[in-house]
C-alpha positions in Angstrom: 116.2 87.7 79.9 112.4 87.4 78.6 110.6 90.4 78.0 106.9 90.9 77.4 104.5 93.7 76.5 102.1 94.9 78.9 99.3 97.2 78.1 98.4 100.6 79.5 96.0 102.7 79.9 97.2 106.3 79.4 96.4 107.4 83.0 98.5 104.7 84.4 101.3 105.2 82.2 101.4 108.7 83.1 101.2 107.4 86.8 103.9 105.2 86.5 106.1 108.1 85.1 105.0 110.2 87.7 106.5 107.3 90.4 110.1 107.4 88.5 112.6 108.5 90.5 114.7 109.8 87.4 113.7 110.0 83.5 115.9 107.0 82.2 114.3 104.7 85.5 112.7 101.9 83.1 108.9 101.1 83.6 110.1 97.7 84.8 112.5 98.8 87.5 109.6 100.8 88.7 106.8 98.4 88.5 109.7 96.5 90.7 109.8 99.1 93.2 106.3 99.5 94.0 106.3 95.4 93.7 109.0 95.2 96.2 107.7 97.8 98.4 103.6 96.3 98.6 105.8 92.8 99.8 106.9 92.8 103.7 108.0 88.8 104.2 108.8 89.8 107.7 107.1 88.4 110.5 104.8 90.3 113.1 105.6 90.3 116.9 104.0 89.5 119.6 103.3 93.3 120.1 101.7 94.3 116.4 99.8 90.6 116.6 98.4 91.7 120.5 97.9 95.6 118.9 96.1 93.9 116.0 94.0 91.8 117.9 92.6 94.9 120.2 92.2 96.8 118.0 89.8 94.1 116.7 88.2 94.5 119.7 87.8 98.4 119.7 85.9 98.2 116.3 83.6 95.7 117.9 83.4 97.6 120.5 82.0 100.3 118.5 85.0 102.3 119.6 85.7 104.5 115.9 85.3 107.3 114.7 84.7 108.5 111.1 87.9 109.8 109.3 85.6 112.5 108.0 85.6 113.5 111.9 88.6 113.2 112.4 89.9 115.8 109.4 87.1 118.0 111.3 88.9 118.0 114.8 92.7 118.3 112.8 90.4 121.5 111.1 90.9 119.7 107.7 87.3 119.1 107.0 87.7 120.6 103.7 89.8 118.2 102.5 87.8 115.0 103.3 85.0 116.5 102.4 85.9 117.6 98.5 87.3 113.3 98.5 83.7 112.4 99.4 81.1 114.5 97.4 
């Protein structure tokens, strides 16, 4: 198997370390697993397409709420406030 060297910042390497499922999992395995999780080759169903269209129409009509408002309603506005500030 051909090998490639990749340069990572220490912070990125630490994130990859934290994403390992077990200590002996290689970085190649971690990255491959993450790439597989990010890619979905399954076509959307007709219902999913319709849901997307409805959502787009809601956005165009202004029927939206901010994450801050939703978190406030859920009683967790401190968490979102700390993320924004």
